[in-house]
C-alpha positions as CSV (number, residue, x, y, z in Angstrom):
1,M,-75.3,282.8,103.8
2,S,-78.8,283.8,102.8
3,E,-81.2,286.6,102.9
4,A,-83.9,287.0,105.6
5,V,-87.1,285.1,104.9
6,S,-90.2,287.1,104.1
7,A,-93.1,286.7,106.5
8,V,-95.5,286.3,103.6
9,P,-96.4,282.5,103.4
10,T,-95.9,280.7,100.2
11,T,-98.6,278.6,98.7
12,L,-97.1,275.4,97.3
13,P,-98.5,273.6,94.2
14,A,-100.6,270.5,94.7
15,L,-98.8,267.2,94.2
16,P,-99.2,265.6,90.8
17,A,-101.4,262.5,90.4
18,L,-99.7,259.3,91.4
19,S,-99.8,258.2,87.8
20,A,-97.9,261.3,86.7
21,Q,-95.4,260.8,89.6
22,A,-94.8,257.3,88.4
23,E,-94.1,258.4,84.9
24,R,-91.7,261.1,86.2
25,L,-89.7,258.5,88.0
26,I,-89.7,256.2,85.0
27,E,-88.5,259.1,82.8
28,L,-85.6,259.7,85.2
29,G,-84.7,256.0,85.4
30,V,-85.4,255.7,89.1
31,H,-87.1,252.3,88.6
32,E,-83.9,250.9,87.1
33,I,-81.8,252.0,90.0
34,A,-84.4,250.4,92.3
35,G,-84.4,247.1,90.4
36,L,-88.1,247.6,89.4
37,S,-89.8,247.6,86.1
38,A,-91.8,250.5,84.7
39,D,-94.9,248.4,85.0
40,D,-94.2,247.9,88.7
41,L,-94.3,251.7,89.3
42,R,-97.4,252.1,87.1
43,A,-99.2,249.2,88.8
44,F,-98.4,250.6,92.3
45,A,-99.7,254.1,91.4
46,E,-102.9,252.7,89.9
47,A,-103.7,250.4,92.8
48,S,-102.8,252.8,95.7
49,A,-105.5,254.4,97.7
50,V,-104.9,258.2,97.5
51,P,-106.2,260.3,100.4
52,A,-107.7,263.8,99.9
53,G,-104.9,266.2,99.4
54,G,-102.8,263.7,97.4
55,A,-99.7,261.8,98.3
56,L,-96.0,261.6,97.4
57,L,-94.7,258.5,95.8
58,A,-91.4,257.4,97.2
59,V,-88.9,254.6,96.6
60,H,-87.5,252.9,99.7
61,P,-84.0,254.4,100.4
62,D,-82.5,250.9,100.4
63,R,-83.5,250.7,96.7
64,A,-82.7,254.2,95.6
65,P,-80.1,256.0,97.8
66,A,-79.7,259.8,98.0
67,S,-76.4,259.6,96.1
68,A,-78.2,258.3,93.1
69,L,-81.2,260.6,93.3
70,A,-79.5,263.9,94.0
71,P,-77.9,264.3,90.5
72,M,-81.4,263.9,89.0
73,L,-82.5,267.2,90.6
74,R,-82.6,270.3,88.3
75,R,-83.0,274.0,88.8
76,D,-82.4,276.7,86.2
77,G,-80.8,274.0,84.1
78,K,-78.3,273.2,86.8
79,Q,-77.8,269.6,88.0
80,G,-78.2,268.7,91.7
81,F,-75.3,267.5,93.7
82,V,-74.2,266.3,97.1
83,V,-71.6,268.5,99.0
84,T,-68.1,267.2,98.9
85,D,-67.9,266.7,102.7
86,M,-70.9,264.4,102.7
87,S,-69.4,261.4,100.9
88,D,-71.1,259.3,103.5
89,V,-74.6,260.6,102.5
90,D,-76.0,257.1,102.0
91,L,-75.1,256.1,105.6
92,F,-77.8,258.5,106.8
93,T,-80.6,256.2,107.7
94,P,-84.0,256.6,109.3
95,L,-84.3,257.5,112.9
96,D,-85.6,254.8,115.2
97,T,-88.8,256.7,115.5
98,V,-89.4,256.7,111.7
99,A,-91.2,253.6,110.5
100,L,-91.0,252.8,106.8
101,P,-93.3,250.4,105.1
102,D,-91.6,247.1,104.3
103,A,-92.0,247.6,100.5
104,P,-89.9,249.0,97.6
105,L,-92.6,251.7,97.0
106,Y,-94.7,253.6,99.4
107,L,-96.6,256.9,99.9
108,L,-96.3,259.9,102.1
109,T,-99.4,262.0,103.0
110,G,-99.7,265.6,104.2
111,V,-96.2,266.6,103.1
112,D,-95.2,270.1,104.4
113,R,-92.1,272.2,104.1
114,G,-92.3,273.4,107.7
115,D,-91.7,277.1,106.9
116,E,-93.0,278.1,110.3
117,M,-90.0,276.4,112.0
118,A,-87.4,278.4,110.0
119,D,-84.8,279.7,112.4
120,W,-85.3,276.7,114.7
121,S,-82.5,274.1,115.2
122,P,-83.0,270.5,114.3
123,N,-82.8,269.6,118.0
124,E,-85.7,272.0,118.6
125,A,-87.7,271.0,115.6
126,L,-87.7,267.2,116.0
127,P,-89.8,267.1,119.2
128,A,-92.1,269.8,117.9
129,I,-92.8,267.7,114.8
130,A,-93.5,264.6,117.0
131,A,-95.8,266.7,119.2
132,K,-97.9,267.4,116.2
133,D,-98.2,263.7,115.5
134,R,-96.2,264.2,112.3
135,T,-93.1,262.4,111.0
136,P,-89.9,264.1,109.7
137,L,-89.0,263.5,106.1
138,L,-86.0,261.3,105.1
139,L,-83.4,262.8,102.8
140,T,-84.5,260.5,100.0
141,E,-88.1,261.5,100.5
142,G,-87.2,265.2,100.3
143,I,-85.4,264.6,97.1
144,H,-88.4,262.7,95.7
145,W,-90.5,265.7,96.6
146,V,-88.3,268.2,94.7
147,L,-88.2,265.8,91.8
148,Q,-92.0,265.9,91.6
149,Q,-92.5,269.5,92.6
150,P,-89.4,271.6,91.8
151,A,-91.2,274.7,93.1
152,V,-91.0,273.5,96.7
153,L,-87.3,274.4,96.6
154,E,-87.3,278.2,96.7
155,R,-84.3,280.5,97.5
156,N,-84.6,281.4,101.2
157,R,-87.3,278.8,101.7
158,C,-85.6,275.5,101.6
159,F,-85.8,272.6,104.1
160,M,-84.1,270.1,106.2
161,T,-84.9,266.4,106.3
162,I,-84.1,265.4,109.8
163,G,-85.7,261.9,109.6
164,S,-82.3,260.8,108.3
165,R,-79.4,260.7,110.6
166,L,-76.0,259.0,110.8
167,R,-75.1,256.9,113.8
168,K,-71.5,256.6,115.0
169,A,-69.9,253.4,115.9
170,N,-70.7,254.0,119.6
171,G,-74.4,254.4,118.7
172,A,-74.5,258.2,119.2
173,L,-76.0,260.4,116.5
174,D,-73.6,262.3,114.3
175,A,-74.2,266.0,114.7
176,R,-74.8,266.6,111.0
177,T,-78.4,266.8,109.8
178,P,-79.2,266.6,106.1
179,A,-80.9,269.4,104.1
180,I,-81.8,270.3,100.6
181,W,-81.2,273.9,99.5
182,I,-79.9,276.0,96.6
183,S,-76.2,276.6,96.1
184,N,-74.8,280.1,96.1
185,G,-71.9,278.9,94.0
186,T,-69.3,279.7,96.7
187,G,-66.5,277.8,98.3
188,R,-66.1,274.2,97.2
189,D,-69.5,274.2,95.4
190,G,-67.8,276.1,92.6
191,S,-69.3,279.1,90.8
192,E,-70.6,276.9,88.0
193,R,-73.1,275.4,90.5
194,R,-74.7,278.7,91.5
195,N,-78.5,278.1,91.7
196,A,-78.1,274.3,91.5
197,P,-80.1,272.1,94.0
198,K,-77.8,271.1,96.7
199,V,-77.8,268.2,99.3
200,G,-75.8,269.2,102.3
201,W,-75.9,269.3,106.1
202,C,-76.2,271.6,109.1
203,W,-75.3,271.1,112.7
204,A,-78.1,269.7,114.8
205,G,-77.9,272.6,117.3
206,N,-77.7,275.4,114.7
207,R,-80.5,277.7,113.4
208,H,-81.0,279.0,109.9
209,T,-83.6,281.5,108.9
210,W,-83.9,280.0,105.4
211,L,-84.4,276.3,106.3
212,G,-87.7,274.9,107.4
213,F,-88.2,271.2,108.5
214,A,-90.1,269.0,106.1
215,S,-92.5,266.5,107.5
216,A,-95.5,264.3,106.6
217,T,-98.7,263.1,108.3
218,D,-98.1,259.4,107.6
219,R,-96.6,256.7,105.5
220,P,-99.7,254.6,105.1
221,V,-99.3,250.9,104.4
222,Q,-100.9,250.0,101.1
223,N,-102.8,246.7,101.1
224,L,-102.4,246.0,97.4
């Protein structure tokens, strides 16, 4: 499905300033989807305490679901999309161990793509992330990251967002785990989508050499 990953690490660009991130979301119309005004985003960005190393501005998934955000992704002029067999994408909600701030807007600190865990399964990666006192990214947070930093989505260096999972009616987790990668234009994707950003899924027990596991240090509560 993909080529082997080079052992040479990739240096990712720094996150834009929060004010620039707010303007990017406004430009895309994310604030309207979330039921917020442009001034709401600008005020949050201005008032937030930004730690050293920067932070990612995210909209709560209850306000801006993955199905609405994915088509905003772009790569080589190609529009992002959700795979056809993930029509239930918005039912993938945070794991019980993932605590989100009770606010429409929040920050993530220390965002990392988790390249060192490429060729791990989600079942293996989740406890390793927790052992480092880190938190796995939600699917919507991963989309926000690519919206702000398109360079984080590289061919053969893409990532999973295993903080989001779907629960079955009996309470058990669905075996699918969401990820963001680049379409090869094969199968049901269609050749016209080759090189487009793709929201899809992998089995929780499977390994892929080209998928890391995105995580963050924290989602600090902002006392605004």
